[in-house]
C-alpha positions in Angstrom: 0.0 0.0 0.0 2.8 2.4 0.9 4.3 2.1 -2.6 0.9 3.0 -4.0 0.7 6.1 -1.8 4.1 7.2 -3.1 2.8 6.8 -6.6 -0.3 8.8 -5.8 1.8 11.7 -4.4 4.1 11.5 -7.4 1.3 11.7 -9.9 -0.2 14.7 -8.1 3.2 16.4 -7.9 3.9 15.9 -11.6 0.4 16.7 -12.9 -1.5 20.0 -13.5 -4.1 19.2 -10.8 -3.0 19.5 -7.2 -4.8 18.3 -4.1 -6.4 21.7 -3.3 -9.9 22.9 -4.1 -8.3 26.0 -5.8 -6.4 23.8 -8.2 -9.3 21.4 -8.8 -11.5 24.3 -9.8 -9.6 24.2 -13.2 -11.8 21.2 -13.9 -14.5 21.4 -16.6 -17.3 18.9 -17.2 -16.5 17.1 -20.5 -18.7 17.8 -23.5 -19.4 14.0 -23.8 -20.9 14.0 -20.3 -23.2 17.0 -21.1 -24.6 14.9 -24.0 -25.3 11.6 -22.2 -28.6 11.4 -20.4 -29.3 7.8 -19.3 -27.2 5.2 -17.5 -27.6 1.9 -15.8 -26.6 1.4 -12.1 -26.0 -2.2 -10.9 -26.2 -3.3 -7.3 -25.0 -6.9 -7.3 -22.9 -8.6 -4.6 -23.0 -10.9 -1.5 -26.2 -9.2 -0.3 -27.9 -10.7 -3.4 -27.6 -14.1 -1.8 -30.0 -13.6 1.2 -32.1 -11.4 -1.1 -33.9 -10.1 1.9 -34.7 -6.5 3.1 -32.2 -4.6 1.0 -28.5 -4.3 0.1 -28.0 -3.2 3.7 -28.4 -6.8 4.9 -24.8 -7.0 6.0 -25.5 -4.2 8.5 -29.1 -4.9 9.5 -28.6 -8.7 10.2 -26.4 -7.7 13.1 -28.9 -5.3 14.7 -31.0 -7.1 17.3 -34.7 -6.6 16.7 -34.5 -5.8 13.0 -36.4 -7.9 10.5 -33.1 -9.0 9.0 -31.8 -10.2 12.4 -34.9 -12.3 12.9 -34.8 -13.6 9.4 -31.2 -14.5 9.7 -31.7 -16.5 12.9 -34.7 -18.4 11.5 -33.1 -19.1 8.1 -29.3 -19.5 8.8 -28.9 -19.9 12.5 -26.9 -18.1 15.1 -24.6 -15.3 13.9 -21.6 -16.7 15.6 -22.0 -19.9 13.5 -23.2 -18.3 10.2 -22.2 -14.8 9.7 -22.3 -12.5 6.6 -18.9 -13.9 5.3 -20.5 -17.3 5.0 -22.7 -16.1 2.2 -19.6 -15.7 0.0 -19.3 -19.3 -1.1 -23.0 -19.2 -2.0 -22.4 -16.2 -4.3 -21.4 -18.3 -7.4 -22.7 -16.1 -10.2 -22.9 -19.2 -12.3 -25.3 -17.7 -14.9 -23.5 -14.3 -15.2 -23.2 -13.4 -18.9 -21.7 -9.9 -19.2 -22.3 -9.7 -22.9 -26.0 -10.5 -22.5 -26.3 -7.9 -19.7 -24.7 -5.2 -21.9 -26.9 -6.1 -24.8 -29.9 -5.6 -22.6 -28.7 -2.3 -21.3 -28.0 -1.1 -24.8 -31.5 -2.2 -25.9 -32.8 -0.2 -22.9 -31.2 2.9 -24.5 -28.5 3.3 -21.8 -25.3 5.2 -22.7 -23.2 4.5 -19.6 -23.0 1.6 -17.2 -22.2 1.9 -13.5 -21.5 -1.4 -11.7 -20.9 -1.2 -7.9 -17.2 -2.1 -7.6 -17.4 -2.3 -3.8 -20.4 -1.8 -1.6 -20.5 -1.0 2.1 -20.0 -4.7 2.9 -16.4 -4.5 1.8 -16.4 -7.3 -0.8 -14.6 -6.2 -4.0 -16.2 -7.2 -7.2 -12.9 -6.8 -9.0 -9.4 -8.0 -9.1 -7.6 -6.3 -6.2 -4.1 -6.5 -4.7 -5.2 -4.7 -1.6 -7.4 -7.4 -0.1 -8.0 -11.1 -0.7 -11.7 -10.6 -0.1 -12.7 -10.1 -3.7 -14.5 -11.8 -6.6 -11.4 -13.3 -8.1 -10.4 -15.2 -5.0 -13.8 -16.1 -3.6 -17.4 -16.5 -4.6 -17.6 -16.2 -8.4 -13.8 -16.6 -8.7 -13.8 -14.2 -11.7 -13.3 -10.5 -12.3 -17.0 -9.7 -12.8 -16.4 -6.0 -12.7 -13.6 -6.3 -15.3 -15.8 -8.5 -17.5 -18.6 -5.9 -17.5 -16.1 -3.1 -18.2 -14.7 -5.0 -21.2 -18.2 -5.6 -22.7 -19.2 -2.0 -22.1 -16.3 -0.8 -24.1 -16.8 -3.4 -26.8 -20.5 -2.2 -27.1 -19.5 1.5 -27.4 -20.9 2.3 -24.0 -19.2 4.4 -21.3 -17.6 2.3 -18.6 -17.9 3.6 -15.0 -17.3 2.5 -11.4 -19.1 3.1 -8.2 -17.4 3.0 -4.8 -19.3 2.7 -1.5 -16.3 1.7 0.6 -16.4 4.8 2.9 -19.3 3.4 5.0 -17.4 0.2 5.7 -15.7 2.1 8.6 -18.8 1.4 10.6 -21.2 -0.7 8.5 -21.0 -4.0 10.5 -20.0 -2.5 13.8 -23.2 -3.8 15.5 -21.8 -7.3 15.2 -19.5 -6.6 18.1 -22.4 -5.9 20.4 -23.3 -9.6 20.9 -21.9 -13.1 20.1 -21.3 -13.1 16.4 -18.5 -13.8 13.9 -17.5 -10.1 14.0 -14.9 -9.8 16.8 -11.4 -8.6 17.5 -8.6 -8.8 16.7 -8.8 -7.3 13.3 -6.3 -5.8 11.0 -6.3 -3.9 7.6 -7.3 -6.2 4.8 -9.6 -8.4 7.0 -13.2 -8.6 5.6 -14.9 -7.1 8.7 -12.1 -4.6 9.5 -12.7 -2.2 11.2 -16.4 -2.5 12.2 -16.4 0.7 14.3 -19.4 2.0 16.3 -22.0 3.5 14.0 -22.1 7.3 14.0 -24.9 9.8 13.3 -24.8 9.4 9.5 -25.0 13.1 8.9 -22.7 14.4 11.6 -19.8 15.8 9.7 -17.5 15.5 12.7 -18.7 12.2 14.3 -16.3 10.2 16.5 -14.5 7.9 16.3 -13.5 9.5 13.0 -11.9 7.3 10.3 -8.2 6.7 11.0 -5.3 7.6 8.7 -4.9 3.9 8.1 -8.5 3.4 7.0 -8.5 6.6 4.9 -5.2 5.7 3.1 -6.6 2.2 2.4 -9.8 3.9 1.0 -7.7 6.1 -1.2 -5.6 3.3 -2.5 -8.6 1.2 -3.3 -10.2 4.0 -5.3 -6.9 4.7 -7.2 -6.5 1.0 -7.9 -9.9 1.0 -9.6 -8.7 4.0 -11.7 -5.5 2.5 -12.8 -6.8 -1.0 -13.5 -10.1 -0.2 -15.3 -9.8 3.4 -16.5 -13.5 4.2 -15.7 -14.8 7.4 -17.4 -17.0 8.1 -14.4 -16.4 7.4 -10.7 -19.5 7.6 -8.5 -19.2 8.0 -4.7 -22.0 7.1 -2.3 -22.7 9.2 0.8 -20.5 9.6 3.9 -17.5 10.8 2.1 -18.8 14.2 3.2 -17.4 13.5 6.7 -14.7 16.0 7.6 -12.0 13.2 7.9 -12.3 12.4 4.2 -11.7 15.9 2.9 -7.9 15.7 2.3 -8.3 12.3 0.7 -11.1 13.4 -1.6 -8.8 16.2 -2.9 -6.0 13.7 -3.4 -8.2 11.3 -5.2 -9.6 13.9 -7.6 -6.2 15.3 -8.4 -4.9 11.7 -9.0 -7.9 10.8 -11.2 -7.9 14.0 -13.3 -4.1 13.8 -13.7 -4.3 10.2 -14.8 -7.0 11.1 -17.3 -4.7 13.7 -18.7 -2.1 11.0 -19.2 -4.6 8.9 -21.1 -5.7 11.9 -23.1 -9.3 11.4 -21.7 -11.8 13.5 -19.9 -13.5 12.0 -16.8 -16.2 12.7 -14.2 -16.7 12.3 -10.5 -20.2 12.0 -9.1 -20.7 13.1 -5.4 -23.4 13.8 -2.9 -24.0 16.1 0.1 -21.4 18.8 -0.9 -18.5 16.3 -0.3 -16.6 18.0 -3.2 -16.2 21.7 -3.7 -18.8 23.0 -6.2 -17.4 23.0 -9.7 -14.7 20.3 -9.0 -17.1 17.4 -9.8 -20.7 16.7 -10.7 -23.4 16.7 -7.9 -25.8 13.8 -7.6 -29.2 13.5 -5.9 -30.2 10.1 -4.6 -33.8 9.1 -5.4 -34.7 12.7 -6.0 -34.8 15.6 -8.4 -34.4 19.4 -8.5 -37.6 21.4 -8.6 -36.2 23.8 -11.2 -33.7 23.8 -14.1 -30.0 24.3 -13.1 -27.3 26.1 -15.1 -24.9 23.2 -14.3 -25.1 19.5 -15.1 -26.2 17.2 -12.4 -27.3 13.6 -12.0 -30.2 11.8 -10.3 -29.8 8.1 -9.3 -32.8 5.9 -8.5 -33.8 2.2 -8.8 -36.5 0.2 -10.5 -37.5 -1.0 -7.1 -38.8 1.4 -4.4 -37.7 -0.7 -1.4 -34.2 -1.8 -2.3 -31.3 -1.3 -4.6 -30.5 -5.0 -4.8 -32.6 -7.9 -5.8 -34.8 -9.1 -3.0 -37.7 -11.6 -3.0 -40.9 -9.5 -3.4 -39.3 -6.2 -4.6 -41.8 -3.4 -4.9 -41.3 -2.1 -8.4 -42.1 1.2 -10.1 -43.7 1.3 -13.5 -41.7 2.1 -16.6 -44.1 5.1 -17.0 -43.0 6.5 -13.6 -39.4 6.2 -14.5 -39.8 7.7 -18.0 -41.7 10.7 -16.6 -38.8 11.2 -14.1 -36.3 10.9 -16.8 -38.1 13.5 -18.9 -38.3 15.9 -15.9 -34.7 15.4 -15.1 -33.4 16.0 -18.6 -35.5 19.1 -18.9 -33.7 20.5 -15.9 -30.1 19.8 -17.2 -29.8 16.5 -15.3 -29.2 12.9 -16.3 -30.7 9.7 -14.8 -28.8 6.7 -13.5 -31.3 3.9 -13.1 -30.4 0.9 -10.9 -31.3 -2.7 -11.4 -30.5 -5.7 -9.0 -29.5 -9.0 -10.6 -30.0 -12.3 -8.7 -27.1 -14.0 -7.0 -26.7 -16.5 -9.9 -26.2 -13.6 -12.4 -29.6 -13.6 -14.0 -31.6 -10.3 -14.3 -35.1 -10.6 -12.8 -37.9 -10.6 -15.3 -39.5 -7.5 -13.9 -36.2 -5.5 -14.2 -35.8 -6.7 -17.7 -39.4 -5.8 -18.6 -39.0 -2.3 -17.3 -35.7 -1.8 -19.1 -37.1 -3.0 -22.4 -40.2 -0.7 -22.1 -37.9 2.3 -21.4 -35.8 1.3 -24.4 -38.9 1.1 -26.7 -40.0 4.6 -25.7 -36.5 5.9 -26.3 -36.4 4.4 -29.7 -39.3 6.5 -30.7 -38.6 9.6 -28.7 -34.9 9.6 -28.1 -34.2 12.7 -30.2 -35.9 14.7 -27.4 -33.6 13.2 -24.8 -30.2 12.3 -26.3 -27.9 15.3 -26.6 -30.8 17.5 -25.6 -30.2 21.0 -24.2 -32.1 23.3 -21.9 -34.7 25.4 -23.5 -35.6 28.9 -22.2 -38.2 27.1 -19.9 -38.1 23.6 -18.5 -41.7 23.2 -17.6 -45.3 24.3 -17.4 -48.3 22.7 -15.6 -49.8 22.2 -12.2 -47.7 19.3 -10.8 -44.7 20.5 -9.0 -41.7 18.4 -8.1 -40.7 18.0 -4.5 -37.0 18.9 -4.3 -34.5 16.7 -2.5 -33.4 13.2 -1.8 -35.5 10.1 -1.2 -38.6 11.6 -2.9 -39.1 9.0 -5.7 -41.5 6.5 -4.1 -44.7 8.6 -4.5 -46.5 8.4 -7.9 -46.6 12.0 -9.2 -50.1 12.9 -10.4 -49.1 14.3 -13.8 -51.8 15.5 -16.2 -52.1 16.5 -19.8 -51.2 20.1 -18.7 -47.8 19.0 -17.4 -45.3 19.7 -20.1 -41.5 19.5 -20.1 -39.3 21.1 -22.6 -36.0 20.2 -24.3 -34.3 21.4 -27.5 -32.1 19.9 -30.1 -31.0 22.0 -33.1 -33.9 23.8 -34.7 -36.5 21.8 -32.7 -38.1 22.4 -29.3 -39.6 19.3 -27.9 -42.7 19.8 -25.7 -43.2 16.5 -23.8 -46.7 15.9 -22.3 -46.3 13.7 -19.3 -49.8 12.1 -19.3 -52.2 12.3 -22.3 -54.2 9.1 -21.6 -57.6 9.5 -23.1 -56.8 12.9 -24.7 -56.4 13.9 -28.3 -55.4 17.5 -27.8 -52.9 19.6 -25.8 -52.5 23.3 -25.2 -49.0 24.7 -24.6 -49.0 28.1 -23.0 -45.2 28.6 -23.2 -45.4 28.5 -27.1 -47.9 31.4 -27.3 -47.6 33.9 -30.1 -46.3 37.3 -28.9 -47.0 40.5 -30.8 -44.8 42.6 -28.5 -41.1 41.9 -29.0 -40.3 43.7 -25.8 -42.2 41.2 -23.7 -40.1 38.5 -22.0 -42.0 35.8 -23.8 -41.3 33.4 -26.6 -41.1 35.3 -29.9 -39.9 32.5 -32.3 -41.6 31.4 -35.5 -43.2 28.0 -35.5 -43.0 26.3 -38.9 -44.4 22.8 -38.2 -45.5 20.4 -35.5 -45.1 16.6 -35.3 -46.1 14.0 -32.7 -43.3 11.4 -32.4 -44.7 7.9 -32.9 -48.2 9.0 -33.6 -49.1 11.7 -36.1 -46.7 13.4 -38.4 -49.2 16.1 -39.4 -51.5 17.0 -36.5 -53.8 20.0 -36.7 -52.3 23.0 -34.8 -52.9 26.7 -34.3 -51.3 29.4 -32.3 -52.5 32.6 -30.8 -51.5 34.9 -27.9 -52.7 32.3 -25.4 -50.7 29.3 -26.6 -50.1 26.6 -29.1 -53.1 24.2 -29.6 -52.4 20.8 -31.1 -55.0 18.2 -32.0 -53.8 14.7 -32.8 -55.0 11.1 -32.4 -56.5 9.9 -29.2 -53.7 8.6 -26.8 -54.6 5.3 -25.1 -51.7 4.9 -22.7 -50.0 7.0 -20.0 -46.5 7.2 -21.5 -45.2 10.7 -22.1 -46.0 12.1 -25.6 -43.4 14.2 -27.5 -44.4 17.1 -29.7 -41.6 18.1 -32.1 -41.9 21.8 -32.9 -39.8 23.2 -35.7 -38.7 26.7 -34.8 -37.3 29.2 -37.4 
């Protein structure tokens, strides 16, 4: 590890990016990232074996009174005899076919693929020299992350990596509170190390703070991912906002951006909770959206299931319509959507996940020109339904109506996307009203034609000082409908 730390410091010393926020402010979001709009997140790991509760099984099974604790006792026995580590031999991934996965993701219309390289449980899904607890040595006994990376590149998709290692500081600490397989002594590299007492998750100065040894190990693991797989995007989950991580976040960003310079590439870091200084990376909102358009690019990440990021028996799924409506709203506000699926432990993708992905892909085949490469228009929306801003807001079904419109633009076209036209054959768009007074701060452009993607190439339309009225065929489903308006 110490040789790796020397390398990290050398790369920073020799590169144009230094480990200060002032230096990292040189960073600019790549043009290719501004163009991409839809990616696939993949939560797959040891937690997929019990397939109960959520991907937090490794934490919750050690909390007395939790449903996972009770389930574990009833299903697997006492924790001191069968702990979380004992799921590893059961994680065989015998039906994992990375080429089939990537073909499905491409069919879904995804442009970038974000596998979780290491989750809070500390099991690395890639070939690592820093710990033996990885998918090469145990479980699948293959580099599943590397195989996915290779297939992504072969398919022309953007390869990414997600690290959730930071929370491992405390994630299984409850296992020390009673007789279990989590006990001292522990040392760096052990699967359960360090299993510290759980803090208040959002206390930026919680104690005990991560030690230098843990933070250096975290940094080396992240930089190892960079060197071995050259991901174009690195996503960090929460808790890196803790004050102890700040020097190491700067070191990582400087290392990653300097390495990208060496490769003649441009790369992106996704972060939450103001962990990075604004402008040095791209902010992300977990299971949420912004209420208004932003002048900077951002990302929302969510899952096909409401209750879990990984596969569990009896997942509570969203509909593809819900997800597409969120996608449209996010794109109209300068965001992009990272949508998570949860494969089963054997490597198969559940039928419901597959169905949702294919329905999204079908919609994008017809309407993708309003999404891919789309830019902000002068307004992002009109209509009565307002988005609740913030994280963890995606479970509720939003009551969109035919008056709820979202706007994007591409070249000479403005795309007005009606979020719910079921049972309707007409729409009225106030934001495209004709304006006789050029001094008014309203839209003054000339409309030459209107089309309805996938339905009617020549709808009836008229325009006055109240708005643009369009009459088309009756819509018999609740998928968003895209009106393509040619502006001269």
